[in-house]
C-alpha positions as CSV (number, residue, x, y, z in Angstrom):
1,M,-0.4,20.4,-16.1
2,L,1.2,16.9,-16.4
3,V,-1.3,15.4,-13.9
4,W,-4.3,17.0,-15.7
5,E,-3.2,15.5,-19.0
6,N,-3.0,12.1,-17.4
7,V,-6.4,12.6,-15.9
8,C,-7.8,13.4,-19.3
9,L,-6.1,10.4,-20.8
10,A,-7.5,8.2,-18.0
11,V,-11.1,9.5,-18.5
12,L,-10.7,9.0,-22.3
13,G,-9.6,5.4,-21.7
14,I,-12.6,4.7,-19.4
15,K,-15.0,6.2,-22.0
16,N,-13.5,4.0,-24.8
17,N,-13.9,0.9,-22.6
18,K,-17.1,1.5,-20.7
19,M,-18.1,-2.0,-20.0
20,R,-14.6,-3.2,-19.1
21,S,-14.2,-0.2,-16.8
22,L,-17.5,-0.9,-15.1
23,L,-16.7,-4.5,-14.5
24,T,-13.3,-3.4,-13.1
25,M,-15.1,-1.1,-10.7
26,L,-17.6,-3.7,-9.6
27,G,-15.5,-5.3,-6.9
28,I,-14.7,-1.8,-5.5
29,I,-18.4,-0.8,-5.7
30,I,-19.6,-3.9,-3.9
31,G,-17.0,-3.8,-1.2
32,I,-17.4,-0.1,-0.3
33,S,-21.2,-0.1,-0.5
34,S,-21.3,-3.2,1.8
35,V,-19.0,-1.6,4.4
36,I,-20.9,1.7,4.4
37,A,-24.3,0.0,4.5
38,I,-23.2,-2.4,7.3
39,V,-21.8,0.5,9.4
40,S,-24.8,2.7,8.8
41,I,-27.4,0.0,9.3
42,G,-25.6,-1.1,12.5
43,G,-25.7,2.4,13.8
44,S,-29.3,2.8,12.9
45,I,-30.2,-0.4,14.8
46,S,-28.2,0.7,17.8
47,S,-30.0,4.1,17.8
48,G,-33.4,2.5,17.4
49,L,-32.7,0.0,20.2
50,E,-31.5,2.8,22.5
51,K,-34.6,4.8,21.7
52,S,-36.9,1.8,22.4
53,L,-35.2,1.2,25.7
54,K,-35.4,4.8,26.7
55,D,-39.1,4.7,26.0
56,M,-39.3,1.7,28.3
57,G,-37.3,3.7,31.0
58,I,-33.7,2.6,30.5
59,E,-32.6,4.8,33.4
60,N,-35.2,3.2,35.8
61,V,-34.2,0.5,38.3
62,N,-36.6,-2.4,38.8
63,V,-36.6,-3.6,42.4
64,R,-38.3,-6.8,43.5
65,I,-38.4,-9.3,46.2
66,S,-36.7,-12.5,45.0
67,A,-36.2,-15.9,46.6
68,K,-32.8,-16.8,48.1
69,N,-33.5,-20.3,46.9
70,E,-34.5,-20.3,43.2
71,E,-37.0,-23.1,43.8
72,D,-39.1,-20.7,45.9
73,S,-39.2,-18.1,43.1
74,Y,-42.8,-16.7,42.8
75,D,-42.4,-15.4,39.3
76,G,-42.1,-18.9,37.9
77,Y,-44.3,-21.6,39.4
78,S,-44.0,-21.5,43.2
79,E,-45.2,-19.4,46.0
80,R,-45.0,-15.6,46.3
81,P,-43.9,-13.7,49.4
82,K,-46.4,-13.5,52.2
83,K,-47.8,-10.1,53.4
84,E,-45.3,-9.9,56.2
85,D,-42.4,-10.5,53.7
86,S,-43.6,-7.9,51.3
87,F,-43.0,-4.1,51.1
88,T,-45.6,-1.9,52.8
89,M,-46.8,1.5,51.5
90,R,-45.3,3.2,54.5
91,Q,-41.9,1.6,53.6
92,I,-42.1,2.8,50.0
93,E,-42.9,6.4,51.1
94,E,-40.1,6.3,53.7
95,F,-37.6,5.0,51.2
96,K,-38.5,7.8,48.8
97,E,-38.1,10.4,51.5
98,V,-34.7,9.2,52.9
99,S,-33.4,8.6,49.3
100,R,-34.7,11.8,47.7
101,K,-31.2,12.9,46.7
102,D,-30.8,9.7,44.6
103,V,-34.4,8.8,43.7
104,K,-37.0,11.0,42.0
105,Y,-39.9,8.6,41.5
106,V,-40.9,5.3,43.0
107,G,-43.5,3.8,40.8
108,L,-45.9,1.0,41.6
109,E,-47.6,-1.1,38.9
110,K,-50.0,-4.0,39.0
111,D,-51.6,-5.6,35.9
112,A,-55.2,-6.0,36.8
113,G,-56.0,-7.9,33.6
114,A,-57.9,-7.4,30.4
115,G,-61.6,-7.0,29.9
116,E,-64.5,-5.3,28.0
117,L,-66.1,-2.0,28.4
118,R,-69.5,-1.3,27.0
119,V,-69.6,2.0,25.0
120,G,-73.0,2.5,23.5
121,K,-73.8,-0.5,21.4
122,K,-70.2,-1.6,21.1
123,S,-67.8,-3.4,23.4
124,E,-64.3,-2.0,23.7
125,N,-61.3,-4.1,24.6
126,I,-59.5,-2.7,27.6
127,Q,-56.3,-3.3,29.6
128,V,-56.4,-2.2,33.2
129,S,-53.2,-1.3,35.0
130,G,-52.9,-0.4,38.7
131,A,-50.6,2.5,39.4
132,N,-49.6,5.2,41.8
133,T,-48.9,8.9,41.1
134,D,-45.2,8.3,40.5
135,K,-45.8,5.5,38.0
136,M,-48.0,7.8,35.9
137,F,-45.1,10.3,35.9
138,Q,-42.7,7.6,34.8
139,D,-45.0,6.6,32.0
140,K,-45.1,10.4,31.0
141,I,-48.9,10.4,31.3
142,K,-50.3,13.8,30.4
143,I,-53.7,14.6,32.0
144,I,-55.8,16.7,29.7
145,Q,-59.0,16.6,31.6
146,G,-59.8,16.0,35.3
147,R,-57.0,14.7,37.5
148,G,-54.7,11.7,37.9
149,I,-54.5,9.1,40.7
150,T,-53.5,10.4,44.1
151,D,-52.2,8.9,47.3
152,R,-55.6,9.4,48.9
153,D,-57.1,7.2,46.1
154,L,-54.6,4.5,47.0
155,Y,-55.2,4.6,50.8
156,R,-58.9,4.5,50.4
157,V,-58.8,1.8,47.7
158,R,-61.2,3.8,45.6
159,N,-62.7,2.5,42.4
160,V,-61.7,5.4,40.2
161,A,-60.1,5.4,36.8
162,V,-58.1,7.5,34.3
163,I,-59.0,6.7,30.7
164,S,-57.4,7.6,27.4
165,S,-58.5,10.5,25.2
166,E,-59.4,8.0,22.5
167,L,-61.8,6.1,24.8
168,A,-63.2,9.3,26.1
169,N,-64.0,10.4,22.5
170,K,-65.7,7.1,21.8
171,M,-67.9,7.6,24.9
172,R,-68.8,11.1,23.9
173,K,-69.9,9.9,20.5
174,S,-72.2,7.4,22.2
175,G,-73.8,10.3,24.0
176,K,-72.1,10.0,27.4
177,E,-69.7,12.4,29.0
178,P,-67.0,10.3,30.6
179,L,-65.6,12.6,33.3
180,G,-67.4,12.2,36.6
181,N,-69.5,9.3,35.4
182,E,-69.3,5.6,36.1
183,I,-68.1,3.0,33.7
184,K,-68.7,-0.8,34.1
185,M,-66.1,-3.2,33.0
186,I,-66.2,-7.0,32.7
187,M,-63.0,-8.3,34.3
188,N,-62.2,-11.8,35.5
189,E,-65.9,-12.8,34.8
190,Q,-67.1,-10.1,37.2
191,I,-68.5,-6.6,36.6
192,E,-66.3,-3.9,38.1
193,T,-67.7,-0.3,38.4
194,F,-65.4,2.7,38.4
195,M,-65.8,6.5,38.3
196,V,-63.8,8.3,35.7
197,L,-61.8,11.0,37.4
198,G,-59.4,11.9,34.6
199,V,-58.6,11.7,30.9
200,Y,-55.0,11.3,29.6
201,K,-53.6,12.0,26.1
202,N,-52.9,8.9,24.1
203,K,-49.2,8.3,23.7
204,K,-49.5,5.3,21.4
205,S,-51.7,2.4,20.5
206,E,-52.0,-0.2,23.3
207,G,-52.8,-3.8,22.6
208,G,-51.8,-7.4,22.9
209,F,-51.8,-10.8,21.2
210,F,-54.8,-12.9,22.0
211,G,-56.4,-15.8,20.1
212,G,-53.6,-15.9,17.6
213,G,-53.9,-12.2,16.6
214,Y,-53.2,-8.7,17.7
215,V,-56.1,-7.1,19.6
216,P,-56.0,-3.3,20.0
217,M,-56.8,-2.2,23.5
218,D,-57.4,1.0,25.5
219,L,-55.2,1.3,28.6
220,I,-57.1,2.3,31.8
221,Y,-55.3,3.3,34.9
222,I,-56.7,2.6,38.4
223,P,-55.2,2.9,41.9
224,Y,-52.5,0.3,42.7
225,T,-54.3,-0.9,45.8
226,T,-57.6,-1.3,43.9
227,A,-55.8,-3.5,41.4
228,Q,-54.4,-5.5,44.2
229,N,-57.9,-5.9,45.6
230,I,-59.2,-7.1,42.2
231,K,-56.3,-9.7,42.0
232,N,-56.9,-10.7,45.7
233,E,-53.3,-9.8,46.5
234,S,-51.8,-7.9,49.4
235,G,-48.3,-6.5,50.0
236,I,-46.0,-4.9,47.5
237,T,-43.5,-7.3,45.9
238,D,-41.8,-4.9,43.4
239,F,-41.5,-1.2,42.4
240,I,-39.7,0.9,39.8
241,A,-37.3,3.7,40.9
242,T,-36.2,6.6,38.7
243,P,-32.9,8.3,39.5
244,A,-32.9,11.9,40.5
245,Y,-31.4,14.5,38.1
246,G,-27.7,13.9,37.6
247,K,-27.9,10.4,39.3
248,K,-27.4,7.0,37.7
249,G,-29.0,3.6,38.1
250,T,-26.0,2.5,40.3
251,D,-26.9,5.4,42.8
252,V,-30.5,4.1,43.0
253,T,-29.2,0.5,43.6
254,E,-27.0,1.7,46.4
255,A,-29.9,3.6,48.0
256,V,-32.1,0.5,47.7
257,D,-29.4,-1.7,49.4
258,Q,-29.0,0.8,52.2
259,Y,-32.7,1.0,53.0
260,F,-34.1,-2.4,52.2
261,G,-30.9,-4.5,52.6
262,R,-31.0,-4.2,56.4
263,L,-34.7,-5.1,56.4
264,Y,-34.2,-8.4,54.5
265,E,-30.7,-9.2,55.8
266,K,-32.1,-11.7,58.3
267,N,-35.0,-12.9,56.3
268,P,-34.5,-16.7,55.8
269,K,-36.3,-16.9,52.5
270,W,-36.4,-13.6,50.6
271,K,-33.9,-11.0,49.5
272,I,-33.9,-7.7,47.4
273,S,-32.9,-7.8,43.7
274,S,-32.3,-4.7,41.5
275,Y,-32.4,-4.8,37.7
276,N,-31.5,-2.0,35.2
277,L,-31.9,-2.0,31.4
278,Q,-28.7,0.0,31.0
279,G,-26.6,-3.2,31.3
280,D,-28.8,-4.8,28.6
281,L,-28.2,-1.9,26.2
282,E,-24.4,-2.0,26.7
283,D,-24.4,-5.8,26.1
284,M,-26.5,-5.4,23.0
285,T,-24.4,-2.5,21.7
286,N,-21.2,-4.5,22.2
287,M,-22.6,-7.5,20.4
288,L,-23.8,-5.4,17.5
289,Q,-20.3,-3.7,17.3
290,K,-18.6,-7.1,17.1
291,V,-21.0,-8.3,14.4
292,K,-20.5,-5.0,12.4
293,I,-16.7,-5.5,12.6
294,A,-16.9,-9.1,11.5
295,I,-19.2,-8.4,8.6
296,A,-17.2,-5.3,7.6
297,I,-14.0,-7.5,7.4
298,I,-15.8,-10.0,5.2
299,A,-17.0,-7.1,3.0
300,G,-13.4,-5.8,2.9
301,I,-12.3,-9.0,1.3
302,S,-14.3,-8.0,-1.8
303,L,-12.3,-4.8,-1.9
304,L,-9.1,-6.9,-2.1
305,V,-10.7,-8.9,-4.9
306,G,-11.7,-5.7,-6.6
307,G,-8.1,-4.4,-6.3
308,I,-6.7,-7.5,-7.9
309,G,-9.3,-7.0,-10.7
310,V,-8.0,-3.5,-11.2
311,M,-4.4,-4.8,-11.4
312,N,-5.4,-7.4,-13.9
313,I,-7.3,-5.0,-16.2
314,M,-4.4,-2.5,-16.0
315,L,-2.0,-5.2,-17.1
316,V,-4.3,-5.9,-20.0
317,S,-4.4,-2.2,-20.8
318,V,-0.6,-2.0,-20.7
319,T,-0.4,-4.9,-23.2
320,E,-3.0,-3.3,-25.5
321,R,-1.3,0.1,-25.4
322,T,2.3,-1.2,-25.8
323,R,2.7,0.6,-29.1
324,E,1.3,3.9,-27.7
325,I,3.8,3.6,-24.8
326,G,6.6,3.1,-27.4
327,V,5.6,6.2,-29.3
328,R,5.5,8.3,-26.1
329,K,8.9,7.1,-25.0
330,A,10.4,7.6,-28.5
331,L,9.2,11.2,-28.3
332,G,11.1,11.7,-25.0
333,A,8.6,10.7,-22.3
334,K,10.4,9.5,-19.2
335,G,9.6,6.3,-17.4
336,F,8.2,8.4,-14.5
337,Y,5.6,10.0,-16.8
338,I,4.5,6.7,-18.2
339,K,4.2,5.2,-14.7
340,L,2.2,8.3,-13.5
341,Q,-0.2,7.9,-16.5
342,F,-1.2,4.3,-15.5
343,I,-1.3,5.0,-11.8
344,V,-3.6,8.0,-12.3
345,E,-5.9,5.9,-14.5
346,A,-6.1,3.1,-11.8
347,V,-6.7,5.7,-9.1
348,I,-9.6,7.3,-11.1
349,I,-11.2,3.9,-11.8
350,C,-11.1,3.1,-8.1
351,A,-12.2,6.6,-7.1
352,I,-15.3,6.5,-9.4
353,G,-16.1,3.0,-8.1
354,G,-15.7,4.3,-4.6
355,L,-18.1,7.2,-5.1
356,I,-20.7,4.8,-6.7
357,G,-20.2,2.4,-3.8
358,I,-20.7,5.2,-1.3
359,A,-24.0,6.3,-3.0
360,L,-25.3,2.7,-3.1
361,G,-24.3,2.1,0.5
362,L,-26.0,5.2,1.8
363,G,-29.1,4.5,-0.3
364,L,-29.3,0.9,0.9
365,S,-28.9,2.0,4.5
366,A,-31.5,4.7,4.2
367,I,-34.0,2.2,2.7
368,V,-33.4,-0.4,5.5
369,A,-33.6,2.2,8.2
370,T,-36.9,3.5,6.8
371,V,-38.4,0.0,6.5
372,M,-37.3,-0.8,10.1
373,H,-38.6,2.6,11.3
374,N,-35.2,3.5,12.8
375,P,-33.4,6.8,12.6
376,I,-30.9,7.0,9.7
377,E,-27.4,7.1,11.0
378,I,-24.7,8.4,8.6
379,S,-21.2,8.6,9.8
380,L,-18.6,10.6,7.9
381,M,-15.6,8.6,9.1
382,P,-16.5,5.4,7.1
383,I,-17.2,7.5,4.0
384,L,-13.8,9.3,4.3
385,V,-12.0,6.0,5.0
386,S,-13.8,4.4,2.0
387,V,-12.7,7.1,-0.4
388,L,-9.1,7.1,0.8
389,F,-9.0,3.3,0.8
390,S,-10.4,3.1,-2.8
391,M,-7.8,5.6,-4.0
392,S,-5.1,3.7,-2.1
393,I,-6.2,0.5,-3.8
394,G,-5.7,2.3,-7.1
395,V,-2.2,3.3,-6.3
396,F,-1.2,0.0,-4.8
397,F,-2.6,-2.3,-7.5
398,G,-1.9,0.1,-10.3
399,Y,1.8,0.5,-9.4
400,Y,2.9,-2.9,-10.8
401,P,1.3,-2.5,-14.2
402,A,2.5,1.1,-14.3
403,S,6.1,0.0,-13.5
404,K,5.9,-2.7,-16.2
405,A,4.8,0.0,-18.7
406,A,7.6,2.4,-17.7
407,K,10.2,-0.4,-18.2
408,L,9.2,-1.2,-21.7
409,D,11.9,-0.8,-24.3
410,P,10.8,1.9,-26.8
411,I,12.2,0.0,-29.8
412,E,10.5,-3.3,-28.8
413,A,7.3,-1.4,-28.0
414,L,7.2,0.2,-31.5
415,R,7.6,-3.2,-33.1
416,Y,4.7,-4.6,-31.1
417,E,1.6,-5.6,-33.1
């Protein structure tokens, strides 16, 4: 009953001094809302980053032939491996067979370039990518009509293509059924003719930045060897390996080293390099975690400032209510009860500020996550810690003013004007 009376007195005091109470809470509100928003937004960014990397195939291992001497690197400005230094299709197939316990897919990809495809009276921007069957599985390509690229298409270097459902619909509207018919594409200032053997369901809009702006494009898949032929290249210089179920990127890397390491051990110029996005994700997550902690500490300083503000206002309140304290003590109220009254008032002020700060922090994090198109991450732990911390601030910074009130001499307090 005693506590409830003090709660009622505290609420009445807050109502009678609304503006002062709000200004007292302001530091608590800003501090707690900042901490919760930072933690939630950081979690949202981490989840969005992880999702993006998963869409890119975070579990996949990129394997490539790299130069033992950096000056010979072909991905920069110098020469690329000769045919005899490159992988062969037979080696790729054999590697997949002997490593089937560790490797599920071995994808081959070759950018054949961008171009134009005439559809009726319009020209459609296209991006052509050479691929094998496994690469289409890695890209999660769903064939909805016809079939995908097969090994036979690769060995025969066939001019066949798998187009998107969006492009297929455009062709039908122009009066031409795509499946089984030929399409002519202008690529590298040459006309290339392909027969459409399949249609895949669009996953997302494809495109690129050309001429200072974003140009939407339709992605067309062709056999990997056909893309090599278009680019006047031979030999395979890189591939993408997907771990088998229950395996990790490190297992794939070991399998690559076991098979290809011995083949390139004595090569004077080239070696095998493996790369996995998982390491990038861990580095980015660690960096974000450090940034979150640093900013949260800075935001926590405002909580300290807010606590000092609570103590300052409570000291003013004790001074204003000196006569009231004297009356209560004259009527028999013990120092403990007086102390409890002011501690409860400080705790309620901080608790209300904490709840408002939590609401603002969650609202801000939800808005930012929505704008950034990331999943909203709300952790209960920061919320619980914030509530407990705000109430602890009330007890800690309210104790001194409460002790001062409890020690007032009742006679002197009654004389106070």
